[in-house]
mmCIF file of the N, C-alpha and C atoms, coordinates in Angstrom:
data_MODEL
# 
_entry.id   MODEL 
# 
loop_
_atom_site.group_PDB 
_atom_site.id 
_atom_site.type_symbol 
_atom_site.label_atom_id 
_atom_site.label_alt_id 
_atom_site.label_comp_id 
_atom_site.label_asym_id 
_atom_site.label_entity_id 
_atom_site.label_seq_id 
_atom_site.pdbx_PDB_ins_code 
_atom_site.Cartn_x 
_atom_site.Cartn_y 
_atom_site.Cartn_z 
_atom_site.occupancy 
_atom_site.B_iso_or_equiv 
_atom_site.pdbx_formal_charge 
_atom_site.auth_seq_id 
_atom_site.auth_comp_id 
_atom_site.auth_asym_id 
_atom_site.auth_atom_id 
_atom_site.pdbx_PDB_model_num 
ATOM 1   N N  . UNK A 1 1  ? -24.108 46.446 -5.903  1.00 0.00 ? 1  UNK A N  1 
ATOM 2   C CA . UNK A 1 1  ? -23.555 45.875 -6.929  1.00 0.00 ? 1  UNK A CA 1 
ATOM 3   C C  . UNK A 1 1  ? -22.250 45.524 -6.610  1.00 0.00 ? 1  UNK A C  1 
ATOM 4   N N  . UNK A 1 2  ? -22.039 44.047 -6.768  1.00 0.00 ? 2  UNK A N  1 
ATOM 5   C CA . UNK A 1 2  ? -20.625 43.871 -6.572  1.00 0.00 ? 2  UNK A CA 1 
ATOM 6   C C  . UNK A 1 2  ? -19.754 43.273 -7.612  1.00 0.00 ? 2  UNK A C  1 
ATOM 7   N N  . UNK A 1 3  ? -20.097 43.698 -8.833  1.00 0.00 ? 3  UNK A N  1 
ATOM 8   C CA . UNK A 1 3  ? -19.209 43.486 -10.005 1.00 0.00 ? 3  UNK A CA 1 
ATOM 9   C C  . UNK A 1 3  ? -20.109 45.004 -11.106 1.00 0.00 ? 3  UNK A C  1 
ATOM 10  N N  . UNK A 1 4  ? -19.049 44.834 -12.068 1.00 0.00 ? 4  UNK A N  1 
ATOM 11  C CA . UNK A 1 4  ? -19.064 45.770 -13.140 1.00 0.00 ? 4  UNK A CA 1 
ATOM 12  C C  . UNK A 1 4  ? -18.539 45.526 -14.409 1.00 0.00 ? 4  UNK A C  1 
ATOM 13  N N  . UNK A 1 5  ? -19.464 46.273 -15.528 1.00 0.00 ? 5  UNK A N  1 
ATOM 14  C CA . UNK A 1 5  ? -18.642 45.979 -16.368 1.00 0.00 ? 5  UNK A CA 1 
ATOM 15  C C  . UNK A 1 5  ? -18.275 46.866 -17.170 1.00 0.00 ? 5  UNK A C  1 
ATOM 16  N N  . UNK A 1 6  ? -17.090 46.438 -17.774 1.00 0.00 ? 6  UNK A N  1 
ATOM 17  C CA . UNK A 1 6  ? -16.308 47.418 -18.161 1.00 0.00 ? 6  UNK A CA 1 
ATOM 18  C C  . UNK A 1 6  ? -16.499 47.358 -19.993 1.00 0.00 ? 6  UNK A C  1 
ATOM 19  N N  . UNK A 1 7  ? -16.787 47.717 -20.760 1.00 0.00 ? 7  UNK A N  1 
ATOM 20  C CA . UNK A 1 7  ? -16.470 47.820 -22.623 1.00 0.00 ? 7  UNK A CA 1 
ATOM 21  C C  . UNK A 1 7  ? -15.694 48.296 -23.028 1.00 0.00 ? 7  UNK A C  1 
ATOM 22  N N  . UNK A 1 8  ? -14.705 47.446 -23.389 1.00 0.00 ? 8  UNK A N  1 
ATOM 23  C CA . UNK A 1 8  ? -13.793 48.261 -24.606 1.00 0.00 ? 8  UNK A CA 1 
ATOM 24  C C  . UNK A 1 8  ? -13.728 47.522 -25.935 1.00 0.00 ? 8  UNK A C  1 
ATOM 25  N N  . UNK A 1 9  ? -14.067 48.833 -26.697 1.00 0.00 ? 9  UNK A N  1 
ATOM 26  C CA . UNK A 1 9  ? -14.091 48.841 -28.126 1.00 0.00 ? 9  UNK A CA 1 
ATOM 27  C C  . UNK A 1 9  ? -13.060 48.197 -28.854 1.00 0.00 ? 9  UNK A C  1 
ATOM 28  N N  . UNK A 1 10 ? -13.024 47.487 -29.603 1.00 0.00 ? 10 UNK A N  1 
ATOM 29  C CA . UNK A 1 10 ? -11.859 47.182 -30.528 1.00 0.00 ? 10 UNK A CA 1 
ATOM 30  C C  . UNK A 1 10 ? -10.958 47.878 -31.100 1.00 0.00 ? 10 UNK A C  1 
ATOM 31  N N  . UNK A 1 11 ? -9.961  48.110 -30.807 1.00 0.00 ? 11 UNK A N  1 
ATOM 32  C CA . UNK A 1 11 ? -9.048  48.589 -31.245 1.00 0.00 ? 11 UNK A CA 1 
ATOM 33  C C  . UNK A 1 11 ? -8.543  50.217 -30.532 1.00 0.00 ? 11 UNK A C  1 
ATOM 34  N N  . UNK A 1 12 ? -9.534  50.469 -29.268 1.00 0.00 ? 12 UNK A N  1 
ATOM 35  C CA . UNK A 1 12 ? -9.566  51.404 -28.429 1.00 0.00 ? 12 UNK A CA 1 
ATOM 36  C C  . UNK A 1 12 ? -9.139  51.248 -27.431 1.00 0.00 ? 12 UNK A C  1 
ATOM 37  N N  . UNK A 1 13 ? -8.123  52.561 -26.790 1.00 0.00 ? 13 UNK A N  1 
ATOM 38  C CA . UNK A 1 13 ? -7.332  52.337 -25.171 1.00 0.00 ? 13 UNK A CA 1 
ATOM 39  C C  . UNK A 1 13 ? -8.245  52.663 -24.414 1.00 0.00 ? 13 UNK A C  1 
ATOM 40  N N  . UNK A 1 14 ? -9.266  53.654 -24.874 1.00 0.00 ? 14 UNK A N  1 
ATOM 41  C CA . UNK A 1 14 ? -10.788 53.718 -23.802 1.00 0.00 ? 14 UNK A CA 1 
ATOM 42  C C  . UNK A 1 14 ? -11.434 52.660 -23.617 1.00 0.00 ? 14 UNK A C  1 
ATOM 43  N N  . UNK A 1 15 ? -12.008 52.677 -22.153 1.00 0.00 ? 15 UNK A N  1 
ATOM 44  C CA . UNK A 1 15 ? -13.194 51.964 -21.851 1.00 0.00 ? 15 UNK A CA 1 
ATOM 45  C C  . UNK A 1 15 ? -14.612 53.065 -21.534 1.00 0.00 ? 15 UNK A C  1 
ATOM 46  N N  . UNK A 1 16 ? -15.552 51.636 -21.814 1.00 0.00 ? 16 UNK A N  1 
ATOM 47  C CA . UNK A 1 16 ? -16.399 52.540 -21.642 1.00 0.00 ? 16 UNK A CA 1 
ATOM 48  C C  . UNK A 1 16 ? -17.684 52.091 -20.295 1.00 0.00 ? 16 UNK A C  1 
ATOM 49  N N  . UNK A 1 17 ? -18.017 52.746 -19.510 1.00 0.00 ? 17 UNK A N  1 
ATOM 50  C CA . UNK A 1 17 ? -18.419 52.373 -18.330 1.00 0.00 ? 17 UNK A CA 1 
ATOM 51  C C  . UNK A 1 17 ? -19.873 53.391 -17.702 1.00 0.00 ? 17 UNK A C  1 
ATOM 52  N N  . UNK A 1 18 ? -21.027 52.483 -17.840 1.00 0.00 ? 18 UNK A N  1 
ATOM 53  C CA . UNK A 1 18 ? -22.374 53.346 -17.439 1.00 0.00 ? 18 UNK A CA 1 
ATOM 54  C C  . UNK A 1 18 ? -21.761 54.115 -15.988 1.00 0.00 ? 18 UNK A C  1 
ATOM 55  N N  . UNK A 1 19 ? -22.070 55.879 -16.226 1.00 0.00 ? 19 UNK A N  1 
ATOM 56  C CA . UNK A 1 19 ? -22.004 56.391 -14.821 1.00 0.00 ? 19 UNK A CA 1 
ATOM 57  C C  . UNK A 1 19 ? -22.753 55.739 -13.534 1.00 0.00 ? 19 UNK A C  1 
ATOM 58  N N  . UNK A 1 20 ? -23.947 55.526 -13.829 1.00 0.00 ? 20 UNK A N  1 
ATOM 59  C CA . UNK A 1 20 ? -24.659 55.010 -12.611 1.00 0.00 ? 20 UNK A CA 1 
ATOM 60  C C  . UNK A 1 20 ? -24.077 53.320 -11.888 1.00 0.00 ? 20 UNK A C  1 
ATOM 61  N N  . UNK A 1 21 ? -23.694 52.717 -13.120 1.00 0.00 ? 21 UNK A N  1 
ATOM 62  C CA . UNK A 1 21 ? -23.059 51.254 -12.822 1.00 0.00 ? 21 UNK A CA 1 
ATOM 63  C C  . UNK A 1 21 ? -21.684 51.719 -11.966 1.00 0.00 ? 21 UNK A C  1 
ATOM 64  N N  . UNK A 1 22 ? -20.792 52.644 -12.235 1.00 0.00 ? 22 UNK A N  1 
ATOM 65  C CA . UNK A 1 22 ? -19.616 52.903 -11.761 1.00 0.00 ? 22 UNK A CA 1 
ATOM 66  C C  . UNK A 1 22 ? -19.875 53.724 -10.425 1.00 0.00 ? 22 UNK A C  1 
ATOM 67  N N  . UNK A 1 23 ? -20.674 54.282 -10.247 1.00 0.00 ? 23 UNK A N  1 
ATOM 68  C CA . UNK A 1 23 ? -21.072 55.097 -8.838  1.00 0.00 ? 23 UNK A CA 1 
ATOM 69  C C  . UNK A 1 23 ? -22.123 53.944 -7.914  1.00 0.00 ? 23 UNK A C  1 
ATOM 70  N N  . UNK A 1 24 ? -22.805 53.166 -8.379  1.00 0.00 ? 24 UNK A N  1 
ATOM 71  C CA . UNK A 1 24 ? -22.825 52.448 -7.448  1.00 0.00 ? 24 UNK A CA 1 
ATOM 72  C C  . UNK A 1 24 ? -21.621 51.066 -6.870  1.00 0.00 ? 24 UNK A C  1 
ATOM 73  N N  . UNK A 1 25 ? -20.995 50.705 -7.824  1.00 0.00 ? 25 UNK A N  1 
ATOM 74  C CA . UNK A 1 25 ? -19.784 49.746 -7.753  1.00 0.00 ? 25 UNK A CA 1 
ATOM 75  C C  . UNK A 1 25 ? -19.337 50.714 -6.870  1.00 0.00 ? 25 UNK A C  1 
ATOM 76  N N  . UNK A 1 26 ? -18.607 52.005 -6.923  1.00 0.00 ? 26 UNK A N  1 
ATOM 77  C CA . UNK A 1 26 ? -17.820 52.826 -5.880  1.00 0.00 ? 26 UNK A CA 1 
ATOM 78  C C  . UNK A 1 26 ? -18.393 52.508 -4.532  1.00 0.00 ? 26 UNK A C  1 
ATOM 79  N N  . UNK A 1 27 ? -19.505 52.827 -4.506  1.00 0.00 ? 27 UNK A N  1 
ATOM 80  C CA . UNK A 1 27 ? -20.579 52.889 -3.050  1.00 0.00 ? 27 UNK A CA 1 
ATOM 81  C C  . UNK A 1 27 ? -20.473 52.023 -2.572  1.00 0.00 ? 27 UNK A C  1 
ATOM 82  N N  . UNK A 1 28 ? -20.597 50.876 -2.900  1.00 0.00 ? 28 UNK A N  1 
ATOM 83  C CA . UNK A 1 28 ? -20.390 49.276 -2.669  1.00 0.00 ? 28 UNK A CA 1 
ATOM 84  C C  . UNK A 1 28 ? -18.681 49.202 -1.947  1.00 0.00 ? 28 UNK A C  1 
ATOM 85  N N  . UNK A 1 29 ? -18.019 49.766 -2.516  1.00 0.00 ? 29 UNK A N  1 
ATOM 86  C CA . UNK A 1 29 ? -16.472 49.291 -2.149  1.00 0.00 ? 29 UNK A CA 1 
ATOM 87  C C  . UNK A 1 29 ? -16.676 50.420 -0.807  1.00 0.00 ? 29 UNK A C  1 
ATOM 88  N N  . UNK A 1 30 ? -16.735 51.462 -1.140  1.00 0.00 ? 30 UNK A N  1 
ATOM 89  C CA . UNK A 1 30 ? -16.073 52.055 0.284   1.00 0.00 ? 30 UNK A CA 1 
ATOM 90  C C  . UNK A 1 30 ? -17.384 51.742 1.508   1.00 0.00 ? 30 UNK A C  1 
ATOM 91  N N  . UNK A 1 31 ? -18.646 51.109 1.111   1.00 0.00 ? 31 UNK A N  1 
ATOM 92  C CA . UNK A 1 31 ? -19.059 50.737 2.370   1.00 0.00 ? 31 UNK A CA 1 
ATOM 93  C C  . UNK A 1 31 ? -18.375 49.546 2.951   1.00 0.00 ? 31 UNK A C  1 
ATOM 94  N N  . UNK A 1 32 ? -18.110 48.407 1.765   1.00 0.00 ? 32 UNK A N  1 
ATOM 95  C CA . UNK A 1 32 ? -17.295 47.211 2.384   1.00 0.00 ? 32 UNK A CA 1 
ATOM 96  C C  . UNK A 1 32 ? -16.222 47.767 2.979   1.00 0.00 ? 32 UNK A C  1 
ATOM 97  N N  . UNK A 1 33 ? -15.241 48.695 2.467   1.00 0.00 ? 33 UNK A N  1 
ATOM 98  C CA . UNK A 1 33 ? -14.097 48.957 3.245   1.00 0.00 ? 33 UNK A CA 1 
ATOM 99  C C  . UNK A 1 33 ? -14.442 49.466 4.396   1.00 0.00 ? 33 UNK A C  1 
ATOM 100 N N  . UNK A 1 34 ? -15.024 50.440 4.751   1.00 0.00 ? 34 UNK A N  1 
ATOM 101 C CA . UNK A 1 34 ? -15.546 50.987 6.157   1.00 0.00 ? 34 UNK A CA 1 
ATOM 102 C C  . UNK A 1 34 ? -16.075 49.988 7.046   1.00 0.00 ? 34 UNK A C  1 
ATOM 103 N N  . UNK A 1 35 ? -16.892 48.846 6.635   1.00 0.00 ? 35 UNK A N  1 
ATOM 104 C CA . UNK A 1 35 ? -17.617 48.213 7.409   1.00 0.00 ? 35 UNK A CA 1 
ATOM 105 C C  . UNK A 1 35 ? -16.482 46.793 8.160   1.00 0.00 ? 35 UNK A C  1 
ATOM 106 N N  . UNK A 1 36 ? -15.442 46.552 7.055   1.00 0.00 ? 36 UNK A N  1 
ATOM 107 C CA . UNK A 1 36 ? -14.416 45.936 7.481   1.00 0.00 ? 36 UNK A CA 1 
ATOM 108 C C  . UNK A 1 36 ? -13.452 46.485 8.383   1.00 0.00 ? 36 UNK A C  1 
ATOM 109 N N  . UNK A 1 37 ? -13.058 47.771 7.992   1.00 0.00 ? 37 UNK A N  1 
ATOM 110 C CA . UNK A 1 37 ? -12.456 48.477 9.043   1.00 0.00 ? 37 UNK A CA 1 
ATOM 111 C C  . UNK A 1 37 ? -13.157 49.054 10.401  1.00 0.00 ? 37 UNK A C  1 
ATOM 112 N N  . UNK A 1 38 ? -14.551 48.825 10.406  1.00 0.00 ? 38 UNK A N  1 
ATOM 113 C CA . UNK A 1 38 ? -15.172 48.824 11.750  1.00 0.00 ? 38 UNK A CA 1 
ATOM 114 C C  . UNK A 1 38 ? -14.972 47.639 12.564  1.00 0.00 ? 38 UNK A C  1 
ATOM 115 N N  . UNK A 1 39 ? -15.188 46.018 11.738  1.00 0.00 ? 39 UNK A N  1 
ATOM 116 C CA . UNK A 1 39 ? -14.771 44.853 12.346  1.00 0.00 ? 39 UNK A CA 1 
ATOM 117 C C  . UNK A 1 39 ? -13.908 44.944 12.659  1.00 0.00 ? 39 UNK A C  1 
ATOM 118 N N  . UNK A 1 40 ? -12.519 45.440 12.216  1.00 0.00 ? 40 UNK A N  1 
ATOM 119 C CA . UNK A 1 40 ? -11.110 45.305 12.752  1.00 0.00 ? 40 UNK A CA 1 
ATOM 120 C C  . UNK A 1 40 ? -10.588 45.664 13.904  1.00 0.00 ? 40 UNK A C  1 
ATOM 121 N N  . UNK A 1 41 ? -11.802 46.818 14.513  1.00 0.00 ? 41 UNK A N  1 
ATOM 122 C CA . UNK A 1 41 ? -11.517 47.715 15.764  1.00 0.00 ? 41 UNK A CA 1 
ATOM 123 C C  . UNK A 1 41 ? -11.745 46.610 17.048  1.00 0.00 ? 41 UNK A C  1 
ATOM 124 N N  . UNK A 1 42 ? -10.715 46.468 17.730  1.00 0.00 ? 42 UNK A N  1 
ATOM 125 C CA . UNK A 1 42 ? -11.327 45.928 19.313  1.00 0.00 ? 42 UNK A CA 1 
ATOM 126 C C  . UNK A 1 42 ? -12.206 46.587 19.851  1.00 0.00 ? 42 UNK A C  1 
ATOM 127 N N  . UNK A 1 43 ? -13.494 45.727 20.303  1.00 0.00 ? 43 UNK A N  1 
ATOM 128 C CA . UNK A 1 43 ? -13.990 45.922 21.304  1.00 0.00 ? 43 UNK A CA 1 
ATOM 129 C C  . UNK A 1 43 ? -13.215 47.112 23.016  1.00 0.00 ? 43 UNK A C  1 
ATOM 130 N N  . UNK A 1 44 ? -13.960 48.284 22.625  1.00 0.00 ? 44 UNK A N  1 
ATOM 131 C CA . UNK A 1 44 ? -13.152 49.157 23.948  1.00 0.00 ? 44 UNK A CA 1 
ATOM 132 C C  . UNK A 1 44 ? -11.848 49.883 23.320  1.00 0.00 ? 44 UNK A C  1 
ATOM 133 N N  . UNK A 1 45 ? -11.131 49.539 21.869  1.00 0.00 ? 45 UNK A N  1 
ATOM 134 C CA . UNK A 1 45 ? -10.186 50.088 21.651  1.00 0.00 ? 45 UNK A CA 1 
ATOM 135 C C  . UNK A 1 45 ? -9.880  51.752 21.570  1.00 0.00 ? 45 UNK A C  1 
ATOM 136 N N  . UNK A 1 46 ? -9.304  52.032 21.718  1.00 0.00 ? 46 UNK A N  1 
ATOM 137 C CA . UNK A 1 46 ? -8.832  53.525 21.951  1.00 0.00 ? 46 UNK A CA 1 
ATOM 138 C C  . UNK A 1 46 ? -8.719  53.922 20.153  1.00 0.00 ? 46 UNK A C  1 
ATOM 139 N N  . UNK A 1 47 ? -8.414  54.861 20.096  1.00 0.00 ? 47 UNK A N  1 
ATOM 140 C CA . UNK A 1 47 ? -8.450  55.723 18.478  1.00 0.00 ? 47 UNK A CA 1 
ATOM 141 C C  . UNK A 1 47 ? -7.373  55.020 17.992  1.00 0.00 ? 47 UNK A C  1 
ATOM 142 N N  . UNK A 1 48 ? -7.510  54.624 17.040  1.00 0.00 ? 48 UNK A N  1 
ATOM 143 C CA . UNK A 1 48 ? -6.010  54.062 16.492  1.00 0.00 ? 48 UNK A CA 1 
ATOM 144 C C  . UNK A 1 48 ? -6.396  53.785 14.736  1.00 0.00 ? 48 UNK A C  1 
ATOM 145 N N  . UNK A 1 49 ? -5.367  53.057 14.001  1.00 0.00 ? 49 UNK A N  1 
ATOM 146 C CA . UNK A 1 49 ? -4.912  53.051 12.771  1.00 0.00 ? 49 UNK A CA 1 
ATOM 147 C C  . UNK A 1 49 ? -5.816  51.160 12.677  1.00 0.00 ? 49 UNK A C  1 
ATOM 148 N N  . UNK A 1 50 ? -6.880  51.018 11.546  1.00 0.00 ? 50 UNK A N  1 
ATOM 149 C CA . UNK A 1 50 ? -6.672  49.703 11.327  1.00 0.00 ? 50 UNK A CA 1 
ATOM 150 C C  . UNK A 1 50 ? -6.587  49.363 9.874   1.00 0.00 ? 50 UNK A C  1 
ATOM 151 N N  . UNK A 1 51 ? -6.339  47.930 9.441   1.00 0.00 ? 51 UNK A N  1 
ATOM 152 C CA . UNK A 1 51 ? -6.133  47.546 8.219   1.00 0.00 ? 51 UNK A CA 1 
ATOM 153 C C  . UNK A 1 51 ? -7.345  46.668 7.552   1.00 0.00 ? 51 UNK A C  1 
ATOM 154 N N  . UNK A 1 52 ? -7.537  47.443 6.433   1.00 0.00 ? 52 UNK A N  1 
ATOM 155 C CA . UNK A 1 52 ? -8.548  46.346 5.663   1.00 0.00 ? 52 UNK A CA 1 
ATOM 156 C C  . UNK A 1 52 ? -8.441  46.207 4.366   1.00 0.00 ? 52 UNK A C  1 
ATOM 157 N N  . UNK A 1 53 ? -8.203  44.899 3.734   1.00 0.00 ? 53 UNK A N  1 
ATOM 158 C CA . UNK A 1 53 ? -8.198  44.745 2.432   1.00 0.00 ? 53 UNK A CA 1 
ATOM 159 C C  . UNK A 1 53 ? -9.592  44.147 1.557   1.00 0.00 ? 53 UNK A C  1 
ATOM 160 N N  . UNK A 1 54 ? -9.583  44.747 0.207   1.00 0.00 ? 54 UNK A N  1 
ATOM 161 C CA . UNK A 1 54 ? -10.487 44.703 -0.441  1.00 0.00 ? 54 UNK A CA 1 
ATOM 162 C C  . UNK A 1 54 ? -10.103 43.500 -1.642  1.00 0.00 ? 54 UNK A C  1 
ATOM 163 N N  . UNK A 1 55 ? -10.032 42.564 -2.096  1.00 0.00 ? 55 UNK A N  1 
ATOM 164 C CA . UNK A 1 55 ? -9.997  41.841 -2.924  1.00 0.00 ? 55 UNK A CA 1 
ATOM 165 C C  . UNK A 1 55 ? -10.546 41.623 -4.446  1.00 0.00 ? 55 UNK A C  1 
ATOM 166 N N  . UNK A 1 56 ? -10.370 41.824 -5.664  1.00 0.00 ? 56 UNK A N  1 
ATOM 167 C CA . UNK A 1 56 ? -11.021 42.120 -6.998  1.00 0.00 ? 56 UNK A CA 1 
ATOM 168 C C  . UNK A 1 56 ? -10.839 40.652 -7.984  1.00 0.00 ? 56 UNK A C  1 
ATOM 169 N N  . UNK A 1 57 ? -11.564 40.413 -8.640  1.00 0.00 ? 57 UNK A N  1 
ATOM 170 C CA . UNK A 1 57 ? -11.194 39.676 -9.492  1.00 0.00 ? 57 UNK A CA 1 
ATOM 171 C C  . UNK A 1 57 ? -11.945 40.127 -10.869 1.00 0.00 ? 57 UNK A C  1 
ATOM 172 N N  . UNK A 1 58 ? -10.638 40.149 -11.912 1.00 0.00 ? 58 UNK A N  1 
ATOM 173 C CA . UNK A 1 58 ? -11.000 40.620 -13.260 1.00 0.00 ? 58 UNK A CA 1 
ATOM 174 C C  . UNK A 1 58 ? -11.186 39.583 -14.241 1.00 0.00 ? 58 UNK A C  1 
ATOM 175 N N  . UNK A 1 59 ? -11.815 39.520 -14.800 1.00 0.00 ? 59 UNK A N  1 
ATOM 176 C CA . UNK A 1 59 ? -12.437 38.711 -16.216 1.00 0.00 ? 59 UNK A CA 1 
ATOM 177 C C  . UNK A 1 59 ? -12.462 38.864 -17.694 1.00 0.00 ? 59 UNK A C  1 
ATOM 178 N N  . UNK A 1 60 ? -11.973 38.592 -18.466 1.00 0.00 ? 60 UNK A N  1 
ATOM 179 C CA . UNK A 1 60 ? -12.146 38.629 -19.954 1.00 0.00 ? 60 UNK A CA 1 
ATOM 180 C C  . UNK A 1 60 ? -13.082 38.016 -20.528 1.00 0.00 ? 60 UNK A C  1 
ATOM 181 N N  . UNK A 1 61 ? -14.271 38.552 -21.016 1.00 0.00 ? 61 UNK A N  1 
ATOM 182 C CA . UNK A 1 61 ? -15.474 38.043 -21.291 1.00 0.00 ? 61 UNK A CA 1 
ATOM 183 C C  . UNK A 1 61 ? -14.739 37.457 -23.172 1.00 0.00 ? 61 UNK A C  1 
ATOM 184 N N  . UNK A 1 62 ? -14.743 36.314 -23.698 1.00 0.00 ? 62 UNK A N  1 
ATOM 185 C CA . UNK A 1 62 ? -13.791 35.547 -24.328 1.00 0.00 ? 62 UNK A CA 1 
ATOM 186 C C  . UNK A 1 62 ? -14.577 35.921 -25.691 1.00 0.00 ? 62 UNK A C  1 
ATOM 187 N N  . UNK A 1 63 ? -16.018 36.291 -25.768 1.00 0.00 ? 63 UNK A N  1 
ATOM 188 C CA . UNK A 1 63 ? -17.078 36.598 -26.802 1.00 0.00 ? 63 UNK A CA 1 
ATOM 189 C C  . UNK A 1 63 ? -16.674 38.149 -27.248 1.00 0.00 ? 63 UNK A C  1 
ATOM 190 N N  . UNK A 1 64 ? -17.445 38.718 -26.189 1.00 0.00 ? 64 UNK A N  1 
ATOM 191 C CA . UNK A 1 64 ? -17.518 40.310 -26.492 1.00 0.00 ? 64 UNK A CA 1 
ATOM 192 C C  . UNK A 1 64 ? -16.278 41.547 -26.054 1.00 0.00 ? 64 UNK A C  1 
ATOM 193 N N  . UNK A 1 65 ? -15.169 40.647 -25.540 1.00 0.00 ? 65 UNK A N  1 
ATOM 194 C CA . UNK A 1 65 ? -13.597 41.135 -25.108 1.00 0.00 ? 65 UNK A CA 1 
ATOM 195 C C  . UNK A 1 65 ? -14.303 41.914 -24.174 1.00 0.00 ? 65 UNK A C  1 
ATOM 196 N N  . UNK A 1 66 ? -15.342 42.002 -23.147 1.00 0.00 ? 66 UNK A N  1 
ATOM 197 C CA . UNK A 1 66 ? -15.716 43.233 -22.126 1.00 0.00 ? 66 UNK A CA 1 
ATOM 198 C C  . UNK A 1 66 ? -14.434 42.385 -21.135 1.00 0.00 ? 66 UNK A C  1 
ATOM 199 N N  . UNK A 1 67 ? -14.203 43.646 -19.941 1.00 0.00 ? 67 UNK A N  1 
ATOM 200 C CA . UNK A 1 67 ? -14.043 42.972 -18.593 1.00 0.00 ? 67 UNK A CA 1 
ATOM 201 C C  . UNK A 1 67 ? -15.329 42.942 -17.614 1.00 0.00 ? 67 UNK A C  1 
ATOM 202 N N  . UNK A 1 68 ? -14.914 42.215 -16.922 1.00 0.00 ? 68 UNK A N  1 
ATOM 203 C CA . UNK A 1 68 ? -15.856 42.047 -15.590 1.00 0.00 ? 68 UNK A CA 1 
ATOM 204 C C  . UNK A 1 68 ? -14.961 42.324 -14.391 1.00 0.00 ? 68 UNK A C  1 
ATOM 205 N N  . UNK A 1 69 ? -15.506 43.000 -13.730 1.00 0.00 ? 69 UNK A N  1 
ATOM 206 C CA . UNK A 1 69 ? -14.906 43.585 -12.433 1.00 0.00 ? 69 UNK A CA 1 
ATOM 207 C C  . UNK A 1 69 ? -15.390 42.983 -11.201 1.00 0.00 ? 69 UNK A C  1 
ATOM 208 N N  . UNK A 1 70 ? -15.274 41.891 -10.410 1.00 0.00 ? 70 UNK A N  1 
ATOM 209 C CA . UNK A 1 70 ? -15.874 41.353 -9.313  1.00 0.00 ? 70 UNK A CA 1 
ATOM 210 C C  . UNK A 1 70 ? -15.287 41.571 -8.099  1.00 0.00 ? 70 UNK A C  1 
ATOM 211 N N  . UNK A 1 71 ? -16.237 42.036 -7.035  1.00 0.00 ? 71 UNK A N  1 
ATOM 212 C CA . UNK A 1 71 ? -15.780 42.626 -5.835  1.00 0.00 ? 71 UNK A CA 1 
ATOM 213 C C  . UNK A 1 71 ? -16.351 41.111 -4.802  1.00 0.00 ? 71 UNK A C  1 
# 
């Protein structure tokens, strides 16, 4: 899952996210992060620190007011 829908009820400051969808999205993010970090390590390199960056796009649905977060 590379996107998640976040429902924000009118007049509320809290959002609703299905637990299974949130878990799946979090697993996908962690998998992507680990994969990027592994690819950043040069062949034959000693243990050390690497950098990985994840980018997200957040869009507001003009009809429902829900947020869609894409990876």
